[in-house]
N, C-alpha and C positions, 0 to 999 in steps of 0.2 A: 521366633518360637515356633517349632513344628506343630502341625495339627495334632498330631498324637499326644503332645503335651498339653493341649488345650482342650481335648475331647475325653472325658472319661470313658474308658473302654466298656464298662458295663451299660453306660446310657446308650452308646452307639449300638450295642448288642440288641438291647431292647427297642430302640427305635427302628433298626432293620427288620426285627421280627414282628413289630406291630405293623409296619407298612406291608410286609408280605402277608400277614394274617388277615388283616382288616381292610387294606387298601389296595389290594392288586388292580382293581378296576381304575383307580385313580391313577396308579403308576401307568397303565395302559393309555389313559387319556393324556397324560403328561408326555409320554413318548410320542404319540400321535401329533400333539401340538408343538412341542419344542424340537423335536428331532424328525418331524415330517415324516413319521411312518405311517402305512396304512394299517387298516385293521388286522390284517393277517400278521405282518411283521411285528406289531406291537402287543399280540395277544399273550397272555399268561407270562407276564414280566415277573422277575424276581430281583428286588434290590440286593446287592452284594456288598456295597459299601457307601459311605457317605462322609464327606469332610466339609471344610468351609468353602470350597470352591466350587464342588460338583458332586453328583452322587453318580454311582455306577449301578447300571441295570443291565441284567442279562435277559435275553429271550431264548430259552433252552431249546425250542422247535427250530430256531434258524441258526443255533449255535453262535450268534453274535453278542458282543458286549457294547452297550452304548453308554455314552457319558452325557449327563443333562448338566449343564453349566447353571451355576446360580449368578444372575445378574440383578443387582450387584452381589458380589461375594459376602458371605455372612461375616459379620464383625466378631461374633462370639457364638458359642454353641448353643446357647439358649434361643437364638433366633430361629432355629431349623424348623419348630413347629410352625410358626407364623409363615414362614417362607413356603412350606410345603402346602400349607393350607391355601395360600394365596396363588401358587402355581396350580393347584388343583381347580380352584374356581375358574382361573383365566383359561385353562385347558377345556373345561366343560362348557364355557361360554363360547369359545371358538369352534367347538364341534356341535353347537347347537343343542346342547343338553341343559337341563336345568340346573341352575347353581344353587346348592344346598345352603341353608342357613347354617351359621357356626353351631354346632353341638348336635346337628342333625346328621346322623351316620347310617340310618337304616338302610337306605336305598344304596348307599355306597358298599354296605356289605353284603346285601343280598344279591345273589347272583343265580340265575336259572340255567341249569346245565342239562336239562331233561325235555323230552317232548312227551306230550300226553295225547294219545290217540283218541279219536272220537268216541263219545259215549253213545248208547243205542239210539236216542233221539237225533244225536248229531249225525250219526250214520245215515239215517233217512234223508236229512238235508244233502249231506255230503254226495250221496249216491244219485240223488235227484239232480243235483246241479252238474255232476259228472256225466249223467245221462245226457242232459242237455247240450253239453259240449261235444260230446260224441256225435249226437243226433245232427248237430249243425255241420260237423265235418263230413259225416258220410251221406247225410240226405241232401244238404245244400251244395257242398263242394264236389262230393264224389258222385251225386246223383243216383245213389244205389236204389232208389224208391221209383225212378223214372220207368215207366211201364208197368208200375204195381200201385197204381193210384187208387185201385178198388180196395185195397187193404185199409188205407186210412180213411176212405169213403164210408166203409162199413163201421168203423169203431171209433172215429173222431167225430162227435156230435157238433162241433162247431165249424161248419164249412167243410168237413171232410178232408181231403188231401190238400186242396187249395188253402183253406183255413190254417191247416198245419204249417204249411211252408211259409205262409205270410207271418204267422206268429213268431216262428223260429227265426226269420230273418229280422223281423222288426225290433225283437228284444235283445239281439245279439250284442250291439255296441253299448247299449245301456247296461246289460249285465257285466261286459268286460270292463267297462269304466268304473262301475261301482265296486267291483271286486278288487280291481287294481287300486283304487283309492283306499278301500279297507286293508289291503296288505301293506300299502305305504304308511298307513297310519298305525298299524300294528308294529312295524319296524321302528318308527319314530317314537311312539308313546310307550312302548314295552320292550321290544327285543333289545334295542339299543341301551335302554334305561337299565335294565337288569342283566346287562354284560352277556348276552348271547352273541357269540363270536359270528359276525357278518360272513357268509359264504360257507360256514360250517354245516355238517349235516343237521344239528338240531335248527339251525336257522332255516335251512332249505325246507325242513319238514314243516315248521310253523308258517313259512311264508307260502308254501304249497297248499297246506290245509286251509289257509286264510282266502286265498285265490279261488279256491273251489266252494267252501261251505260259508265263507263270510264271518259273520258275527259270532257265530258259535265258538270259534276259535279263540276269541277274546276271553270267553268265560273260561274255558280251560287253562288259558295261559295264567289268568288271574288265581286260579286253584293253584298252580305250581307255584306262584309268587308266595301265596299264603303259606304253602307248605315249607318254602325255603326260609320265610321269615320265622315260622315256629321253631325250625331247626336251629337258626341263628340264636333265637330268644333263649333256646335252651342252653346253648353254649354260653350266651352271655350271662345268664343266671348262674351257671356253675362257676364262671370266673368271679362274678360279683360275690358269690359265697365264699370264694377263697379271700378276698380282699376284706370281707366282714369276719374273718375267723378271729377267735380270741387269741391273744398274744401274751407272752411272757418276756418282758423286755424287748428283745428284737427277734424272738422265735414265732414262728407261725405254728400253731397246735391244731392240726386236722385230724379228724377221726377216720379210722378205716373204713367205716361204713359209709360215709358220705362221699369219701374220694377214691374209692377203689378204681373207678372207671378212669381217673386222671392218672393213674399210676404210670402207665407207658409215656404218657406225654410228659410228665414231669420228670420222668428219667431221662427222656430226650432233652428237656431244657437243661437239665444238670450238666449232662455231658457237653452240650454245646457251650454253656456258660464257661465250663472248666476249660475248653479249648481257648476261648478268648480272653477269658479273664486272668488266666494263669496265676491264680492266687488260691490254689487248692491246698487246703492244709487238713491234717487229720482231725484237729480240733473243731472243723466246720461241720461236722456231721455227728451226730448222737444218736443212740437208740434208747427208747425208754418203752417198755410194755410194747404195745402195738403200734407205736408211731416212731419214725424216724424224723429227727429235727434237723432241717438245714437252714442254717443261718444266712442271714441277707450279709453277704460278703463284704458290702460297702458299708453297712451301719454297725456291724458286730463289734462289740469291745474285746479287746484281746486279754482283758483281765479275768483271772479265774473265778468262779462262783465262791461266795462266801456261805456260811452256814445259814445266814438270814436270807440269802437269795432263793427265789422261788425255783429257780432252776437248779439248785443244787443237787436234787435227786436224780437228775438226768445221767445216765451212765455214759461211760467213754467209749463203749463198743461201737466200732466203726464199720460201715459198708462203702466199698468203693462202687458207685452205681454206674455201670458201663453198659449201655443198652440202647438200641434203637434210634441211634443218631440219624441214619438215613430216612426213616419213616417220617418223622415230623420234627425237623431240628430246629423249627422257629417258634416253639411254644413257650411265651412267657407272659408274665404280667408285670405291671409297672413298679411294684413295691418290693422286688426282690425274687427269691426263689420260692420254692414250695416245701411243704411237709408231706412226705410219703408214707402212707400207712403200710405196714406190713402184715402179712397173713401167715396162715399155718400150712398153707399148701407148699410142698417142697418140689413137686414133680412137674412145674410148668415151664421151666426153662432150662435147657441144658448149654446152649451156647448162643452167643450173639455174633453179628458180622459188623465189622468196622467199616467206615467209610472207604478205606483201601481194598476192602473185599477180604481181609483177613479174618478168620473165625476164632473166637475167643470163647473159653469156659470160665468165666469168673465165679461162677458157683458150682460146687462139688457135688457129685452124685449123693443125694441124702440117705440113699441104702448103703452107701460105702461107710463101714464102721470106722475107717480111718480118717474121714474127712472132718477134721478138727479145724481146719483153716479156710478162709477164703483166699484162694490164689487168683490175683487180677494183676493187671498193668494200668498204669496211670496214664491216660492220654493226655499228652501236653504237646504243643508245638509241632503238631503233625507226626509225632513218633510215639510209639510204646516204649518208654525208655526207663521204667521204674516198676520192679517187681516187689510185692511185699504181701505178708499174709496178716490176717487179723482172727484171732481166736473169737468164738461167739458161740452161744447156745444154739442147737439145732432147732429148737422150737421157734425161733424168731427170724426165719429166713424170709427174703423179700418173696413177695407173691406176685407172679406175673400173670395177668388176666388178658 
């Protein structure tokens, strides 16, 4: 039996999306360990496929596709999670990184991608140490003060010129050794731990700062980590709020006010799901008041609502949600799709661009009195192959923010 028959397509899509959204750093470690790639070759990976024998990972900056074999092969699809966790632990251990306990994902998710320049107090230390380095190079190595001993004799109270030169030479190697050790510790304890690309500009800025100013760079990096954790926490809370939303049967009921910011991402998830699931039917999408209900395509019953069913009042007006595939095609959560709130703004979007670069206008101009239908194309199997229109009230158009 072929893998395609053993692996539910929707679960494969969600697994790929989950790895790309939350575990890119783990994928990088796996490529480094199992495929012997260096930091540069393995950075910013993207899982594009997975089956029972191997997973396929691309590195867009190199244009290469990598195949990571499962040894031994998976006997069934349910083993994928345990296998990926085990491979992650082995990869981290081989790279000298901390092996996180099961259920601890915070450090795996948090990635620092920015450099924080010195603060006012940091600048004092930074410039003082930098002055010392320049002083050693020009005064000791180049001898620019030779013949000008009277300058330091007049201003340096600790032995004049001779005391200055003695101090400069004596502390040089201890200063170099301490700052090299601090830079090495910053790389091991923080930069590699939080996904800073070794050799990249952000990495060079942090390492250079640490070599000059030392410990103050640790404090600023920790501030960047806290900011990244805060952003990650906000995103996780938004996802958690989706999973805790009330349901009617297999429907998610999400209000416009709470999830307006998720609109574009949810639209992206839907179009991506349609492409891969190939189970798009008009009765999977329903509009009621200020909510668009998107049924979980795997769990939904095909039986019509009865008069006693709580969902009987849901209208059958349909929107084909085609937008923003390229922007964020990997936004999913585990228990199905999303409900998308609609708004009253009608002037937010005139056209969208497909992955092939085609421009579509799925929503008509709201100021056009003849705009009584949505003219859109159904994206399926890499082709826009079906045109249809749906009548709808203009007051309930999708709002793109």
